[in-house]
C-alpha positions in Angstrom: 2.8 11.6 2.6 2.6 8.2 4.3 -0.2 6.0 3.1 -1.7 3.0 5.0 -2.8 0.1 2.8 -5.0 -2.5 4.6 -6.7 -5.8 3.7 -3.9 -6.9 1.5 -3.9 -10.5 0.4 -1.3 -12.3 2.4 0.6 -13.3 -0.8 0.9 -9.7 -2.1 4.6 -8.8 -2.4 6.2 -5.4 -1.9 7.1 -5.3 -5.6 3.4 -5.7 -6.5 2.4 -3.0 -4.0 5.1 -0.7 -5.4 3.9 -1.2 -9.0 0.3 -0.3 -8.0 1.4 3.0 -6.5 4.0 3.9 -9.1 1.1 4.2 -11.6 0.1 7.4 -9.6 3.6 8.9 -9.2 7.0 8.5 -7.6 7.2 6.3 -4.5 9.8 7.0 -1.8 9.3 3.7 0.1 7.1 0.7 0.2 6.8 -1.8 3.1 4.6 -4.7 3.9 4.4 -5.5 7.6 5.3 -9.1 8.5 4.8 -11.1 11.6 8.1 -11.3 13.6 7.7 -15.0 14.5 6.4 -16.5 11.2 7.7 -13.9 8.7 4.3 -14.0 7.0 2.4 -10.9 5.9 0.0 -9.3 8.4 -2.1 -8.0 5.6 -1.2 -4.4 5.7 1.6 -2.1 4.7 2.8 1.5 4.2 3.7 3.5 1.1 5.4 6.9 1.2 5.0 9.2 -1.7 6.9 12.6 -1.8 4.3 14.6 -3.7 1.0 15.3 -1.9 -0.9 15.4 -5.3 0.4 12.0 -6.3 -0.5 10.6 -2.8 -4.1 11.9 -3.0 -4.5 10.6 -6.6 -3.2 7.1 -5.4 -5.6 7.1 -2.4 -8.6 8.0 -4.6 -7.8 5.5 -7.4 -6.7 2.6 -5.3 -9.1 2.6 -2.3 -11.6 -0.2 -2.8 -9.7 -1.8 -5.7 -9.6 -5.6 -6.0 -6.0 -6.8 -5.5 -5.1 -10.4 -5.2 -8.7 -11.4 -4.4 -9.2 -8.7 -1.7 -10.7 -5.3 -1.8 -7.9 -3.1 -0.3 -8.5 0.0 1.8 -6.1 2.9 1.3 -5.9 6.1 3.4 -3.5 8.6 4.8 -1.6 7.1 7.6 -1.9 8.6 11.1 1.6 9.7 11.9 
């Protein structure tokens, strides 16, 4: 399942995002979207988890969590 993570602190790294989601299960991929011109984070990213149960657990446990000073929003990504 592909998961959208919004309202990330601009300094959050892919490694930090990966560590957050690995607590709920195996992660297939983890990407933070960066601005093409500046290379800086746009404040959102995507995480793919192969097991639907792990994905749902991650969404439930991480939505609204404080990460790097921001309250992140986590939901299933629209494909």
